[in-house]
C-alpha atoms as a printed R data frame, in Angstrom:
    type eleno elety resid chain resno        x       y      z
1   ATOM     1    CA   MET     A     1  -58.430 -31.991 37.879
2   ATOM     2    CA   ASP     A     2  -58.718 -34.435 34.938
3   ATOM     3    CA   LEU     A     3  -55.262 -34.445 33.339
4   ATOM     4    CA   PHE     A     4  -56.603 -35.635 29.972
5   ATOM     5    CA   TYR     A     5  -59.356 -33.002 29.722
6   ATOM     6    CA   PRO     A     6  -60.365 -31.513 27.274
7   ATOM     7    CA   MET     A     7  -58.906 -34.045 24.832
8   ATOM     8    CA   GLY     A     8  -61.375 -36.284 23.042
9   ATOM     9    CA   PRO     A     9  -61.142 -40.096 23.062
10  ATOM    10    CA   ARG     A    10  -58.985 -40.238 19.911
11  ATOM    11    CA   LEU     A    11  -56.214 -37.974 21.215
12  ATOM    12    CA   THR     A    12  -56.444 -39.459 24.699
13  ATOM    13    CA   MET     A    13  -55.927 -42.986 23.389
14  ATOM    14    CA   LEU     A    14  -53.039 -41.813 21.208
15  ATOM    15    CA   LEU     A    15  -51.267 -40.260 24.185
16  ATOM    16    CA   CYS     A    16  -51.896 -43.287 26.387
17  ATOM    17    CA   THR     A    17  -50.704 -45.649 23.660
18  ATOM    18    CA   VAL     A    18  -47.464 -43.706 23.284
19  ATOM    19    CA   TYR     A    19  -46.855 -44.102 27.003
20  ATOM    20    CA   THR     A    20  -47.417 -47.856 26.850
21  ATOM    21    CA   GLN     A    21  -44.717 -48.081 24.173
22  ATOM    22    CA   LYS     A    22  -41.602 -45.889 24.130
23  ATOM    23    CA   GLY     A    23  -42.993 -42.867 25.900
24  ATOM    24    CA   GLU     A    24  -41.148 -39.583 25.451
25  ATOM    25    CA   GLU     A    25  -39.131 -40.925 22.510
26  ATOM    26    CA   ASP     A    26  -42.292 -41.032 20.421
27  ATOM    27    CA   PHE     A    27  -43.380 -37.424 21.126
28  ATOM    28    CA   PRO     A    28  -42.234 -36.227 17.644
29  ATOM    29    CA   ILE     A    29  -45.160 -38.172 16.154
30  ATOM    30    CA   PHE     A    30  -47.470 -35.517 17.583
31  ATOM    31    CA   ASP     A    31  -46.049 -33.001 15.100
32  ATOM    32    CA   LEU     A    32  -47.883 -34.862 12.331
33  ATOM    33    CA   LEU     A    33  -51.256 -33.912 13.818
34  ATOM    34    CA   PRO     A    34  -53.268 -30.794 12.870
35  ATOM    35    CA   ASP     A    35  -51.940 -27.725 14.702
36  ATOM    36    CA   ASP     A    36  -54.715 -27.512 17.313
37  ATOM    37    CA   ASP     A    37  -54.502 -31.220 18.131
38  ATOM    38    CA   ALA     A    38  -50.706 -31.164 18.196
39  ATOM    39    CA   TYR     A    39  -50.592 -28.225 20.607
40  ATOM    40    CA   LEU     A    40  -53.161 -29.785 22.948
41  ATOM    41    CA   ILE     A    41  -51.659 -33.273 23.074
42  ATOM    42    CA   GLN     A    42  -48.104 -31.922 23.505
43  ATOM    43    CA   GLU     A    43  -49.288 -29.803 26.426
44  ATOM    44    CA   LYS     A    44  -50.894 -32.852 28.052
45  ATOM    45    CA   ALA     A    45  -47.857 -35.018 27.290
46  ATOM    46    CA   GLN     A    46  -45.617 -32.571 29.141
47  ATOM    47    CA   ALA     A    47  -47.984 -32.545 32.116
48  ATOM    48    CA   LEU     A    48  -48.060 -36.333 32.132
49  ATOM    49    CA   GLN     A    49  -44.277 -36.488 31.861
50  ATOM    50    CA   ALA     A    50  -43.970 -34.247 34.916
51  ATOM    51    CA   THR     A    51  -46.112 -36.644 36.948
52  ATOM    52    CA   GLU     A    52  -44.340 -39.083 39.270
53  ATOM    53    CA   GLY     A    53  -43.615 -42.433 37.591
54  ATOM    54    CA   ASP     A    54  -45.925 -44.763 39.527
55  ATOM    55    CA   LYS     A    55  -48.730 -42.228 39.597
56  ATOM    56    CA   ARG     A    56  -48.307 -41.610 35.859
57  ATOM    57    CA   ALA     A    57  -48.555 -45.319 35.086
58  ATOM    58    CA   ALA     A    58  -51.713 -45.614 37.185
59  ATOM    59    CA   LEU     A    59  -53.271 -42.618 35.415
60  ATOM    60    CA   VAL     A    60  -52.532 -44.079 31.979
61  ATOM    61    CA   VAL     A    61  -53.857 -47.540 32.822
62  ATOM    62    CA   ARG     A    62  -57.020 -46.119 34.390
63  ATOM    63    CA   GLU     A    63  -57.687 -43.887 31.400
64  ATOM    64    CA   ILE     A    64  -57.152 -46.689 28.898
65  ATOM    65    CA   ARG     A    65  -59.654 -48.836 30.782
66  ATOM    66    CA   ARG     A    66  -62.161 -45.980 30.828
67  ATOM    67    CA   GLN     A    67  -61.761 -45.290 27.122
68  ATOM    68    CA   LEU     A    68  -62.029 -48.956 26.155
69  ATOM    69    CA   GLN     A    69  -65.357 -49.428 27.822
70  ATOM    70    CA   PHE     A    70  -67.893 -50.776 25.382
71  ATOM    71    CA   ALA     A    71  -69.407 -47.321 24.895
72  ATOM    72    CA   GLY     A    72  -67.064 -46.839 21.945
73  ATOM    73    CA   LEU     A    73  -64.668 -44.021 21.138
74  ATOM    74    CA   ALA     A    74  -66.748 -41.614 19.057
75  ATOM    75    CA   GLY     A    75  -69.098 -40.588 21.868
76  ATOM    76    CA   LEU     A    76  -72.274 -41.478 19.965
77  ATOM    77    CA   GLU     A    77  -74.293 -40.974 23.156
78  ATOM    78    CA   SER     A    78  -73.628 -37.255 22.697
79  ATOM    79    CA   VAL     A    79  -74.876 -37.204 19.100
80  ATOM    80    CA   ASP     A    80  -78.511 -36.191 18.579
81  ATOM    81    CA   PRO     A    81  -80.622 -39.228 17.559
82  ATOM    82    CA   SER     A    82  -81.700 -37.474 14.340
83  ATOM    83    CA   TRP     A    83  -78.099 -37.732 13.090
84  ATOM    84    CA   LEU     A    84  -77.942 -41.383 14.119
85  ATOM    85    CA   LEU     A    85  -81.209 -42.056 12.305
86  ATOM    86    CA   ALA     A    86  -79.778 -40.571  9.118
87  ATOM    87    CA   GLY     A    87  -76.635 -42.659  9.632
88  ATOM    88    CA   ILE     A    88  -78.481 -45.991  9.605
89  ATOM    89    CA   LYS     A    89  -80.541 -45.134  6.545
90  ATOM    90    CA   GLY     A    90  -80.243 -47.913  3.981
91  ATOM    91    CA   GLU     A    91  -78.744 -50.437  6.431
92  ATOM    92    CA   GLN     A    92  -80.126 -53.963  6.773
93  ATOM    93    CA   PRO     A    93  -82.369 -54.665  9.814
94  ATOM    94    CA   GLN     A    94  -79.741 -56.988 11.336
95  ATOM    95    CA   THR     A    95  -77.088 -54.280 11.107
96  ATOM    96    CA   ILE     A    96  -79.490 -51.701 12.524
97  ATOM    97    CA   GLY     A    97  -80.159 -54.022 15.451
98  ATOM    98    CA   LEU     A    98  -76.431 -54.387 16.165
99  ATOM    99    CA   ILE     A    99  -76.012 -50.612 16.132
100 ATOM   100    CA   LEU     A   100  -79.039 -49.864 18.296
101 ATOM   101    CA   ALA     A   101  -78.052 -52.512 20.833
102 ATOM   102    CA   GLN     A   102  -75.014 -50.408 21.679
103 ATOM   103    CA   LEU     A   103  -76.829 -47.091 22.143
104 ATOM   104    CA   SER     A   104  -78.588 -45.690 25.186
105 ATOM   105    CA   GLY     A   105  -82.163 -46.752 25.788
106 ATOM   106    CA   GLY     A   106  -83.498 -43.277 25.024
107 ATOM   107    CA   ALA     A   107  -81.681 -42.966 21.699
108 ATOM   108    CA   ARG     A   108  -82.661 -46.518 20.731
109 ATOM   109    CA   SER     A   109  -86.352 -45.870 21.411
110 ATOM   110    CA   ARG     A   110  -86.406 -42.578 19.487
111 ATOM   111    CA   ILE     A   111  -84.730 -44.119 16.455
112 ATOM   112    CA   LEU     A   112  -86.961 -47.192 16.432
113 ATOM   113    CA   ALA     A   113  -90.053 -44.994 16.634
114 ATOM   114    CA   GLN     A   114  -89.027 -43.160 13.465
115 ATOM   115    CA   LEU     A   115  -88.164 -46.211 11.377
116 ATOM   116    CA   PRO     A   116  -90.687 -47.376  8.754
117 ATOM   117    CA   PRO     A   117  -92.969 -50.009 10.328
118 ATOM   118    CA   GLU     A   118  -91.866 -52.708  7.905
119 ATOM   119    CA   VAL     A   119  -88.199 -52.108  8.803
120 ATOM   120    CA   ARG     A   120  -88.835 -51.751 12.539
121 ATOM   121    CA   ALA     A   121  -90.615 -55.132 12.595
122 ATOM   122    CA   LYS     A   122  -87.471 -56.850 11.267
123 ATOM   123    CA   VAL     A   123  -84.956 -55.172 13.609
124 ATOM   124    CA   PRO     A   124  -83.748 -57.732 16.195
125 ATOM   125    CA   GLY     A   125  -83.824 -56.735 19.856
126 ATOM   126    CA   LYS     A   126  -80.923 -56.921 22.309
127 ATOM   127    CA   GLU     A   127  -82.069 -60.330 23.536
128 ATOM   128    CA   ASP     A   128  -81.934 -61.686 19.978
129 ATOM   129    CA   LEU     A   129  -78.302 -60.587 19.609
130 ATOM   130    CA   LYS     A   130  -76.822 -62.276 22.660
131 ATOM   131    CA   GLN     A   131  -75.084 -64.889 20.552
132 ATOM   132    CA   VAL     A   132  -73.356 -62.345 18.300
133 ATOM   133    CA   ARG     A   133  -69.608 -62.281 18.871
134 ATOM   134    CA   LEU     A   134  -68.287 -59.247 20.714
135 ATOM   135    CA   GLU     A   135  -65.725 -58.646 17.976
136 ATOM   136    CA   MET     A   136  -68.486 -58.435 15.369
137 ATOM   137    CA   MET     A   137  -70.329 -55.920 17.537
138 ATOM   138    CA   ARG     A   138  -67.197 -53.800 17.750
139 ATOM   139    CA   ILE     A   139  -66.622 -53.879 13.984
140 ATOM   140    CA   VAL     A   140  -70.168 -52.765 13.246
141 ATOM   141    CA   ARG     A   141  -69.890 -50.024 15.863
142 ATOM   142    CA   GLN     A   142  -66.581 -48.762 14.470
143 ATOM   143    CA   GLN     A   143  -67.951 -48.638 10.914
144 ATOM   144    CA   PHE     A   144  -70.966 -46.706 12.149
145 ATOM   145    CA   GLU     A   145  -68.850 -44.339 14.255
146 ATOM   146    CA   ALA     A   146  -66.790 -43.487 11.161
147 ATOM   147    CA   LYS     A   147  -69.796 -41.572  9.826
148 ATOM   148    CA   PHE     A   148  -69.489 -38.997 12.618
149 ATOM   149    CA   VAL     A   149  -66.792 -36.794 14.093
150 ATOM   150    CA   THR     A   150  -65.606 -37.768 17.565
151 ATOM   151    CA   MET     A   151  -67.458 -35.914 20.284
152 ATOM   152    CA   PRO     A   152  -65.534 -34.257 23.144
153 ATOM   153    CA   ALA     A   153  -65.521 -36.061 26.456
154 ATOM   154    CA   PRO     A   154  -66.832 -34.035 29.427
155 ATOM   155    CA   PRO     A   155  -64.407 -33.479 32.329
156 ATOM   156    CA   GLY     A   156  -64.772 -35.629 35.392
157 ATOM   157    CA   GLU     A   157  -64.839 -32.597 37.675
158 ATOM   158    CA   PRO     A   158  -65.224 -28.787 37.373
159 ATOM   159    CA   THR     A   159  -62.379 -27.043 35.598
160 ATOM   160    CA   ASN     A   160  -61.880 -23.997 33.379
161 ATOM   161    CA   PHE     A   161  -64.597 -23.322 30.797
162 ATOM   162    CA   TYR     A   162  -63.338 -21.734 27.590
163 ATOM   163    CA   PHE     A   163  -65.349 -20.715 24.535
164 ATOM   164    CA   LYS     A   164  -64.608 -23.983 22.723
165 ATOM   165    CA   ASP     A   165  -66.106 -25.872 25.650
166 ATOM   166    CA   ILE     A   166  -69.577 -24.967 24.395
167 ATOM   167    CA   ALA     A   167  -69.259 -28.246 22.474
168 ATOM   168    CA   LEU     A   168  -69.663 -29.979 25.850
169 ATOM   169    CA   LEU     A   169  -73.166 -28.607 26.379
170 ATOM   170    CA   GLU     A   170  -75.951 -31.132 26.087
171 ATOM   171    CA   ALA     A   171  -78.615 -30.754 23.419
172 ATOM   172    CA   ARG     A   172  -81.211 -29.220 25.750
173 ATOM   173    CA   ASP     A   173  -78.623 -26.709 26.980
174 ATOM   174    CA   LEU     A   174  -77.678 -25.745 23.432
175 ATOM   175    CA   VAL     A   175  -81.340 -25.288 22.513
176 ATOM   176    CA   GLN     A   176  -81.722 -22.779 25.361
177 ATOM   177    CA   LEU     A   177  -78.490 -21.061 24.391
178 ATOM   178    CA   VAL     A   178  -79.458 -20.770 20.720
179 ATOM   179    CA   ARG     A   179  -82.798 -19.196 21.623
180 ATOM   180    CA   ALA     A   180  -81.140 -16.641 23.917
181 ATOM   181    CA   LEU     A   181  -78.538 -15.842 21.256
182 ATOM   182    CA   GLY     A   182  -81.327 -15.352 18.741
183 ATOM   183    CA   VAL     A   183  -82.948 -12.684 20.889
184 ATOM   184    CA   GLU     A   184  -79.583 -10.949 21.308
185 ATOM   185    CA   GLN     A   185  -78.836 -11.052 17.582
186 ATOM   186    CA   LEU     A   186  -82.216  -9.612 16.653
187 ATOM   187    CA   ALA     A   187  -81.715  -6.878 19.248
188 ATOM   188    CA   SER     A   188  -78.323  -5.947 17.749
189 ATOM   189    CA   ALA     A   189  -79.976  -5.648 14.328
190 ATOM   190    CA   PHE     A   190  -82.952  -3.559 15.468
191 ATOM   191    CA   LEU     A   191  -80.670  -1.263 17.435
192 ATOM   192    CA   THR     A   192  -79.498  -0.148 13.991
193 ATOM   193    CA   ILE     A   193  -82.691  -0.561 11.975
194 ATOM   194    CA   GLY     A   194  -84.863   1.353 14.437
195 ATOM   195    CA   LYS     A   195  -87.852   0.980 16.726
196 ATOM   196    CA   ARG     A   196  -90.471   1.323 13.967
197 ATOM   197    CA   LYS     A   197  -89.373  -1.906 12.288
198 ATOM   198    CA   LEU     A   198  -89.125  -3.540 15.686
199 ATOM   199    CA   ALA     A   199  -92.723  -2.543 16.449
200 ATOM   200    CA   GLU     A   200  -93.839  -4.138 13.160
201 ATOM   201    CA   LEU     A   201  -92.213  -7.429 14.143
202 ATOM   202    CA   CYS     A   202  -93.541  -7.291 17.700
203 ATOM   203    CA   SER     A   203  -97.068  -6.980 16.331
204 ATOM   204    CA   ARG     A   204  -96.584 -10.477 14.894
205 ATOM   205    CA   LEU     A   205  -95.050 -11.978 18.017
206 ATOM   206    CA   GLY     A   206  -96.694 -12.837 21.295
207 ATOM   207    CA   LYS     A   207  -96.562 -10.466 24.259
208 ATOM   208    CA   GLN     A   208  -93.879 -12.377 26.154
209 ATOM   209    CA   ALA     A   209  -91.571 -12.693 23.121
210 ATOM   210    CA   SER     A   210  -92.024  -9.009 22.293
211 ATOM   211    CA   GLU     A   211  -91.185  -7.940 25.833
212 ATOM   212    CA   GLU     A   212  -88.135 -10.196 25.808
213 ATOM   213    CA   LEU     A   213  -86.909  -8.692 22.552
214 ATOM   214    CA   ILE     A   214  -87.487  -5.110 23.693
215 ATOM   215    CA   ALA     A   215  -85.651  -5.780 26.961
216 ATOM   216    CA   ALA     A   216  -82.725  -7.237 25.024
217 ATOM   217    CA   LEU     A   217  -82.636  -4.157 22.795
218 ATOM   218    CA   LYS     A   218  -82.334  -1.900 25.853
219 ATOM   219    CA   GLU     A   219  -79.493  -4.014 27.220
220 ATOM   220    CA   THR     A   220  -77.521  -4.172 23.960
221 ATOM   221    CA   ASP     A   221  -74.257  -2.233 24.049
222 ATOM   222    CA   PRO     A   222  -74.004   0.259 21.129
223 ATOM   223    CA   ARG     A   223  -70.678  -1.408 20.234
224 ATOM   224    CA   ASP     A   224  -72.594  -4.557 19.372
225 ATOM   225    CA   ALA     A   225  -75.027  -2.892 16.965
226 ATOM   226    CA   MET     A   226  -74.842  -4.332 13.445
227 ATOM   227    CA   ASP     A   227  -73.871  -2.243 10.439
228 ATOM   228    CA   LEU     A   228  -76.924  -1.029  8.512
229 ATOM   229    CA   ASN     A   229  -76.317  -3.227  5.452
230 ATOM   230    CA   ASP     A   230  -75.504  -6.236  7.599
231 ATOM   231    CA   ALA     A   231  -78.626  -5.663  9.693
232 ATOM   232    CA   ASN     A   232  -80.885  -5.436  6.627
233 ATOM   233    CA   ASN     A   233  -79.328  -8.524  5.049
234 ATOM   234    CA   PHE     A   234  -79.589 -10.423  8.306
235 ATOM   235    CA   LEU     A   235  -83.265  -9.623  8.839
236 ATOM   236    CA   SER     A   236  -84.070 -10.495  5.230
237 ATOM   237    CA   ARG     A   237  -82.356 -13.836  5.705
238 ATOM   238    CA   MET     A   238  -84.182 -14.505  8.956
239 ATOM   239    CA   VAL     A   239  -87.712 -13.885  7.639
240 ATOM   240    CA   LEU     A   240  -87.051 -15.933  4.498
241 ATOM   241    CA   GLY     A   241  -89.428 -18.873  4.591
242 ATOM   242    CA   LEU     A   242  -91.319 -17.616  7.653
243 ATOM   243    CA   ARG     A   243  -95.007 -16.846  7.262
244 ATOM   244    CA   LEU     A   244  -95.100 -13.546  9.117
245 ATOM   245    CA   GLU     A   245  -98.742 -13.059  8.309
246 ATOM   246    CA   ASP     A   246  -99.537 -15.992 10.590
247 ATOM   247    CA   GLY     A   247  -98.578 -13.852 13.559
248 ATOM   248    CA   ARG     A   248 -101.253 -11.271 12.726
249 ATOM   249    CA   ASN     A   249 -104.101 -13.515 13.814
250 ATOM   250    CA   ASP     A   250 -105.091 -14.186 17.388
251 ATOM   251    CA   SER     A   251 -103.773 -17.752 17.399
252 ATOM   252    CA   VAL     A   252 -101.341 -18.216 20.264
253 ATOM   253    CA   GLU     A   253 -100.063 -21.337 18.523
254 ATOM   254    CA   ALA     A   254  -99.193 -19.357 15.384
255 ATOM   255    CA   GLN     A   255  -97.382 -16.676 17.370
256 ATOM   256    CA   ASP     A   256  -95.449 -19.295 19.369
257 ATOM   257    CA   LYS     A   257  -94.416 -21.086 16.189
258 ATOM   258    CA   LEU     A   258  -93.284 -17.841 14.582
259 ATOM   259    CA   GLN     A   259  -91.183 -16.646 17.514
260 ATOM   260    CA   LYS     A   260  -89.680 -20.103 18.000
261 ATOM   261    CA   GLU     A   261  -88.558 -20.372 14.379
262 ATOM   262    CA   LEU     A   262  -87.344 -16.771 14.220
263 ATOM   263    CA   PHE     A   263  -85.363 -16.884 17.472
264 ATOM   264    CA   GLN     A   264  -83.946 -20.266 16.497
265 ATOM   265    CA   LYS     A   265  -82.694 -19.142 13.095
266 ATOM   266    CA   ALA     A   266  -81.293 -15.908 14.516
267 ATOM   267    CA   GLY     A   267  -79.566 -17.826 17.318
268 ATOM   268    CA   LEU     A   268  -77.961 -20.292 14.938
269 ATOM   269    CA   PHE     A   269  -76.758 -17.354 12.866
270 ATOM   270    CA   ARG     A   270  -75.189 -15.648 15.901
271 ATOM   271    CA   LEU     A   271  -73.559 -18.911 16.956
272 ATOM   272    CA   ALA     A   272  -72.224 -19.346 13.419
273 ATOM   273    CA   MET     A   273  -70.705 -15.865 13.587
274 ATOM   274    CA   ALA     A   274  -68.967 -16.787 16.843
275 ATOM   275    CA   ILE     A   275  -67.486 -20.054 15.504
276 ATOM   276    CA   ARG     A   276  -66.778 -18.920 11.945
277 ATOM   277    CA   THR     A   277  -62.991 -19.302 12.308
278 ATOM   278    CA   GLU     A   278  -63.061 -22.607 14.199
279 ATOM   279    CA   ARG     A   279  -62.002 -25.919 12.694
280 ATOM   280    CA   PRO     A   280  -64.619 -27.863 10.666
281 ATOM   281    CA   THR     A   281  -64.434 -30.677 13.231
282 ATOM   282    CA   PHE     A   282  -65.515 -28.315 16.010
283 ATOM   283    CA   VAL     A   283  -68.375 -26.957 13.888
284 ATOM   284    CA   GLN     A   284  -69.539 -30.507 13.188
285 ATOM   285    CA   GLN     A   285  -69.339 -31.420 16.868
286 ATOM   286    CA   LEU     A   286  -71.749 -28.593 17.672
287 ATOM   287    CA   ALA     A   287  -73.970 -29.545 14.729
288 ATOM   288    CA   GLN     A   288  -74.158 -33.165 15.918
289 ATOM   289    CA   ARG     A   289  -75.280 -32.064 19.383
290 ATOM   290    CA   ILE     A   290  -78.547 -30.619 18.082
291 ATOM   291    CA   PRO     A   291  -81.280 -31.915 15.740
292 ATOM   292    CA   ARG     A   292  -79.886 -32.582 12.276
293 ATOM   293    CA   THR     A   293  -82.025 -29.957 10.518
294 ATOM   294    CA   HIS     A   294  -80.712 -27.257 12.842
295 ATOM   295    CA   GLY     A   295  -77.171 -28.606 12.746
296 ATOM   296    CA   ARG     A   296  -77.078 -28.502  8.961
297 ATOM   297    CA   LEU     A   297  -78.417 -24.944  9.008
298 ATOM   298    CA   LEU     A   298  -75.647 -23.985 11.442
299 ATOM   299    CA   ARG     A   299  -73.036 -25.417  9.065
300 ATOM   300    CA   THR     A   300  -74.608 -23.561  6.151
301 ATOM   301    CA   TYR     A   301  -74.453 -20.264  8.043
302 ATOM   302    CA   VAL     A   302  -70.803 -20.868  8.981
303 ATOM   303    CA   TYR     A   303  -69.943 -21.560  5.331
304 ATOM   304    CA   ARG     A   304  -71.785 -18.501  4.002
305 ATOM   305    CA   ILE     A   305  -70.412 -16.171  6.646
306 ATOM   306    CA   GLY     A   306  -66.930 -17.518  5.921
307 ATOM   307    CA   GLU     A   307  -67.302 -16.456  2.296
308 ATOM   308    CA   GLU     A   308  -67.614 -12.851  3.450
309 ATOM   309    CA   GLY     A   309  -63.940 -12.738  4.428
310 ATOM   310    CA   ALA     A   310  -61.929 -12.675  7.639
311 ATOM   311    CA   PRO     A   311  -63.682 -11.124 10.655
312 ATOM   312    CA   ASP     A   312  -62.373  -8.358 12.876
313 ATOM   313    CA   PRO     A   313  -60.556 -10.414 15.562
314 ATOM   314    CA   VAL     A   314  -61.456  -7.952 18.327
315 ATOM   315    CA   LYS     A   315  -65.171  -8.099 17.458
316 ATOM   316    CA   LEU     A   316  -65.037 -11.869 17.101
317 ATOM   317    CA   ARG     A   317  -63.532 -12.389 20.542
318 ATOM   318    CA   ARG     A   318  -65.996  -9.960 22.080
319 ATOM   319    CA   LEU     A   319  -68.817 -11.970 20.519
320 ATOM   320    CA   GLN     A   320  -67.349 -15.185 21.920
321 ATOM   321    CA   ASP     A   321  -67.208 -13.551 25.342
322 ATOM   322    CA   LEU     A   322  -70.862 -12.563 24.998
323 ATOM   323    CA   VAL     A   323  -71.752 -16.185 24.226
324 ATOM   324    CA   LEU     A   324  -69.865 -17.355 27.323
325 ATOM   325    CA   PHE     A   325  -71.554 -14.676 29.419
326 ATOM   326    CA   ARG     A   326  -74.967 -15.836 28.199
327 ATOM   327    CA   ILE     A   327  -74.173 -19.447 29.156
328 ATOM   328    CA   GLU     A   328  -73.200 -18.322 32.638
329 ATOM   329    CA   ARG     A   329  -76.407 -16.318 33.040
330 ATOM   330    CA   LEU     A   330  -78.554 -19.187 31.728
331 ATOM   331    CA   ALA     A   331  -76.875 -21.552 34.184
332 ATOM   332    CA   GLU     A   332  -77.757 -19.171 37.020
333 ATOM   333    CA   ARG     A   333  -81.396 -19.310 35.912
334 ATOM   334    CA   GLY     A   334  -81.368 -23.098 35.558
335 ATOM   335    CA   LYS     A   335  -81.897 -22.925 31.798
336 ATOM   336    CA   VAL     A   336  -78.462 -24.515 31.314
337 ATOM   337    CA   ASN     A   337  -77.131 -27.243 33.604
338 ATOM   338    CA   PRO     A   338  -76.219 -25.469 36.891
339 ATOM   339    CA   ARG     A   339  -73.157 -27.707 37.229
340 ATOM   340    CA   TYR     A   340  -71.312 -25.262 34.993
341 ATOM   341    CA   LEU     A   341  -71.530 -22.632 37.733
342 ATOM   342    CA   LYS     A   342  -68.812 -24.663 39.466
343 ATOM   343    CA   PHE     A   343  -66.540 -24.109 36.457
344 ATOM   344    CA   THR     A   344  -64.337 -21.055 35.974
345 ATOM   345    CA   PHE     A   345  -65.496 -19.171 32.886
346 ATOM   346    CA   CYS     A   346  -62.450 -17.918 30.984
347 ATOM   347    CA   TYR     A   347  -63.138 -14.785 28.947
348 ATOM   348    CA   TRP     A   348  -60.901 -13.131 26.408
349 ATOM   349    CA   GLY     A   349  -61.514  -9.759 28.027
350 ATOM   350    CA   GLU     A   350  -61.182  -6.494 26.153
351 ATOM   351    CA   GLU     A   351  -57.434  -6.194 26.630
352 ATOM   352    CA   GLN     A   352  -56.698  -9.730 25.468
353 ATOM   353    CA   ALA     A   353  -59.055  -9.372 22.520
354 ATOM   354    CA   ALA     A   354  -57.305  -6.177 21.448
355 ATOM   355    CA   GLU     A   355  -53.869  -7.742 21.835
356 ATOM   356    CA   GLY     A   356  -54.984 -10.741 19.816
357 ATOM   357    CA   GLY     A   357  -56.269  -8.460 17.080
358 ATOM   358    CA   GLU     A   358  -52.947  -6.616 16.909
359 ATOM   359    CA   ALA     A   359  -51.028  -9.878 16.778
360 ATOM   360    CA   GLU     A   360  -53.124 -11.142 13.885
361 ATOM   361    CA   GLY     A   361  -53.139  -7.846 12.078
């Protein structure tokens, strides 16, 4: 098992640096970190301290080498290219070239394709930058990385998978998850609103989407039904900006576009409900994994839901369990990377959720 998992590059390098200096004597510095970071790094520090001396030294040296690879520390390869494109807006072509030279080929191609032709023509290629000093490349990279939150590093081998580990999912996995969550959220609303309203919506959706939504409604536990006011407000928010009349015609394209947008918005809303109490850094990590338009909408939902007050901790943890359960089922169907089936999914469970609610109450 990866001893440093699930710490990100920043915390990992801090812990390794401490061990290359005074070691245990410097542990009190961890108390200056935010609570979540402090708890995690202290836990890992204790595990590292319990490791045999020579083995511990080898682990630290190996990890430092891995982290100092030229890929950088912010994990930009995990950030959706649409965020990176926004990050280079206004930069000079030479600077853009230095940044792109350090990204993956796929991300570099997608960003170049979306640059204005007159800018793209002036951006130097990797071959043109061979004479640039390595230190200059690092400085430009670090300045660019500062525009983003550090992305979590995936574990080297299967381990436990907690709710917060959803930030490890790749963009295509998150897209599948958001769609599935959207269907579940709509089902929880229509379980309260009633079948007549559901039939009206299904008349605007395609056959497959309608059947999927109806099946989800039948599978929804009555405990997960939304309150009437919440359901009405949610559905009003979801159809805002959608041209529902487009679904009335026979155009398959129009129906596909409608169901895609509706399920997507509903899924982002459900995900926002599940992460509403998480740290802003975690919310931004998830937002950076997906296209920027969707990521910003996710942040907006989290902010607005947060204004409604503290959630019921038991309901919140049940919702987080439902999200984990959906990931597991999607992995079984190949919709999410099947590698996660080798992980151990760690659920709150009803008893733990109830105990947590009592403790916070």
